[in-house]
Backbone as JSON Lines, residues from 0, in Angstrom:
{"i":0,"aa":"X","n":[1.22,129.95,82.98],"ca":[0.06,130.59,83.57],"c":[-1.13,130.56,82.6]}
{"i":1,"aa":"X","n":[-0.86,130.72,81.32],"ca":[-1.92,130.7,80.32],"c":[-2.65,129.36,80.31]}
{"i":2,"aa":"X","n":[-1.91,128.28,80.47],"ca":[-2.53,126.96,80.45],"c":[-3.48,126.8,81.63]}
{"i":3,"aa":"X","n":[-3.11,127.34,82.77],"ca":[-3.95,127.24,83.96],"c":[-5.28,127.98,83.74]}
{"i":4,"aa":"X","n":[-5.22,129.15,83.16],"ca":[-6.43,129.94,82.89],"c":[-7.32,129.22,81.87]}
{"i":5,"aa":"X","n":[-6.7,128.62,80.85],"ca":[-7.45,127.89,79.84],"c":[-8.12,126.66,80.45]}
{"i":6,"aa":"X","n":[-7.43,125.98,81.33],"ca":[-8.0,124.81,82.0],"c":[-9.21,125.22,82.84]}
{"i":7,"aa":"X","n":[-9.09,126.33,83.53],"ca":[-10.2,126.84,84.34],"c":[-11.39,127.18,83.46]}
{"i":8,"aa":"X","n":[-11.14,127.8,82.32],"ca":[-12.22,128.16,81.39],"c":[-12.89,126.92,80.82]}
{"i":9,"aa":"X","n":[-12.12,125.89,80.54],"ca":[-12.7,124.65,80.01],"c":[-13.6,123.98,81.04]}
{"i":10,"aa":"X","n":[-13.19,124.0,82.28],"ca":[-14.03,123.43,83.35],"c":[-15.33,124.22,83.5]}
{"i":11,"aa":"X","n":[-15.22,125.53,83.45],"ca":[-16.4,126.39,83.55],"c":[-17.33,126.14,82.38]}
{"i":12,"aa":"X","n":[-16.76,125.98,81.2],"ca":[-17.55,125.72,80.0],"c":[-18.32,124.4,80.13]}
{"i":13,"aa":"X","n":[-17.66,123.38,80.63],"ca":[-18.32,122.08,80.82],"c":[-19.46,122.19,81.83]}
{"i":14,"aa":"X","n":[-19.25,122.93,82.9],"ca":[-20.28,123.12,83.91],"c":[-21.49,123.85,83.32]}
{"i":15,"aa":"X","n":[-21.21,124.9,82.53],"ca":[-22.3,125.66,81.93],"c":[-23.09,124.82,80.92]}
{"i":16,"aa":"X","n":[-22.4,124.01,80.15],"ca":[-23.1,123.14,79.19],"c":[-23.99,122.13,79.92]}
{"i":17,"aa":"X","n":[-23.5,121.61,81.04],"ca":[-24.32,120.7,81.84],"c":[-25.57,121.43,82.35]}
{"i":18,"aa":"X","n":[-25.38,122.64,82.86],"ca":[-26.52,123.41,83.36],"c":[-27.53,123.67,82.26]}
{"i":19,"aa":"X","n":[-27.06,124.03,81.07],"ca":[-27.96,124.31,79.95],"c":[-28.76,123.06,79.59]}
{"i":20,"aa":"X","n":[-28.12,121.91,79.58],"ca":[-28.82,120.66,79.29],"c":[-29.88,120.36,80.35]}
{"i":21,"aa":"X","n":[-29.55,120.62,81.61],"ca":[-30.51,120.38,82.7],"c":[-31.71,121.31,82.58]}
{"i":22,"aa":"X","n":[-31.46,122.59,82.33],"ca":[-32.57,123.53,82.19],"c":[-33.45,123.16,81.0]}
{"i":23,"aa":"X","n":[-32.82,122.73,79.91],"ca":[-33.6,122.36,78.73],"c":[-34.45,121.12,79.01]}
{"i":24,"aa":"X","n":[-33.89,120.17,79.76],"ca":[-34.62,118.93,80.03],"c":[-35.85,119.15,80.91]}
{"i":25,"aa":"X","n":[-35.81,120.16,81.76],"ca":[-36.97,120.44,82.61],"c":[-37.89,121.49,82.01]}
{"i":26,"aa":"X","n":[-37.55,121.98,80.83],"ca":[-38.42,122.92,80.13],"c":[-38.29,124.36,80.56]}
{"i":27,"aa":"X","n":[-37.17,124.73,81.15],"ca":[-36.94,126.12,81.56],"c":[-36.15,126.83,80.47]}
{"i":28,"aa":"X","n":[-36.86,127.29,79.45],"ca":[-36.24,127.88,78.27],"c":[-35.49,129.17,78.54]}
{"i":29,"aa":"X","n":[-36.03,130.01,79.42],"ca":[-35.37,131.3,79.64],"c":[-34.03,131.12,80.34]}
{"i":30,"aa":"X","n":[-33.95,130.22,81.31],"ca":[-32.66,129.98,81.97],"c":[-31.7,129.28,81.02]}
{"i":31,"aa":"X","n":[-32.21,128.4,80.18],"ca":[-31.37,127.73,79.18],"c":[-30.75,128.77,78.25]}
{"i":32,"aa":"X","n":[-31.53,129.73,77.8],"ca":[-31.02,130.78,76.93],"c":[-29.98,131.63,77.65]}
{"i":33,"aa":"X","n":[-30.22,131.92,78.91],"ca":[-29.28,132.73,79.69],"c":[-27.94,132.0,79.83]}
{"i":34,"aa":"X","n":[-27.98,130.71,80.12],"ca":[-26.75,129.93,80.27],"c":[-26.04,129.81,78.92]}
{"i":35,"aa":"X","n":[-26.79,129.61,77.84],"ca":[-26.17,129.53,76.52],"c":[-25.5,130.85,76.13]}
{"i":36,"aa":"X","n":[-26.07,131.97,76.54],"ca":[-25.43,133.26,76.29],"c":[-24.11,133.35,77.04]}
{"i":37,"aa":"X","n":[-24.08,132.84,78.25],"ca":[-22.84,132.83,79.04],"c":[-21.8,131.93,78.39]}
{"i":38,"aa":"X","n":[-22.24,130.81,77.82],"ca":[-21.34,129.91,77.11],"c":[-20.71,130.62,75.92]}
{"i":39,"aa":"X","n":[-21.54,131.32,75.14],"ca":[-21.02,132.06,73.98],"c":[-20.02,133.14,74.4]}
{"i":40,"aa":"X","n":[-20.32,133.85,75.5],"ca":[-19.43,134.88,76.0],"c":[-18.08,134.29,76.4]}
{"i":41,"aa":"X","n":[-18.11,133.17,77.09],"ca":[-16.88,132.52,77.53],"c":[-16.08,132.0,76.34]}
{"i":42,"aa":"X","n":[-16.75,131.44,75.35],"ca":[-16.05,130.94,74.18],"c":[-15.41,132.07,73.39]}
{"i":43,"aa":"X","n":[-16.1,133.2,73.29],"ca":[-15.51,134.38,72.63],"c":[-14.28,134.85,73.37]}
{"i":44,"aa":"X","n":[-14.37,134.88,74.69],"ca":[-13.22,135.29,75.51],"c":[-12.05,134.34,75.31]}
{"i":45,"aa":"X","n":[-12.32,133.04,75.25],"ca":[-11.26,132.06,75.06],"c":[-10.62,132.19,73.68]}
{"i":46,"aa":"X","n":[-11.43,132.44,72.67],"ca":[-10.87,132.56,71.32],"c":[-10.03,133.84,71.19]}
{"i":47,"aa":"X","n":[-10.46,134.91,71.84],"ca":[-9.69,136.15,71.82],"c":[-8.33,135.96,72.52]}
{"i":48,"aa":"X","n":[-8.33,135.25,73.64],"ca":[-7.09,135.06,74.38],"c":[-6.14,134.12,73.66]}
{"i":49,"aa":"X","n":[-6.68,133.2,72.84],"ca":[-5.79,132.29,72.1],"c":[-5.15,132.98,70.9]}
{"i":50,"aa":"X","n":[-5.76,134.05,70.42],"ca":[-5.18,134.79,69.28],"c":[-3.98,135.61,69.7]}
{"i":51,"aa":"X","n":[-3.95,136.0,70.96],"ca":[-2.85,136.85,71.45],"c":[-1.63,136.06,71.81]}
């Protein structure tokens, strides 16, 4: 079950990184920052779950 959750998180992470790149390319800095904050939150959650 843990592997399934990790796979889901990795897919979400890839989607968010794509969105951040798109927002940056069109010059929407505030949305880019918002998406990058979500990326950091997800990565922290993933690192916490891998420690357990």
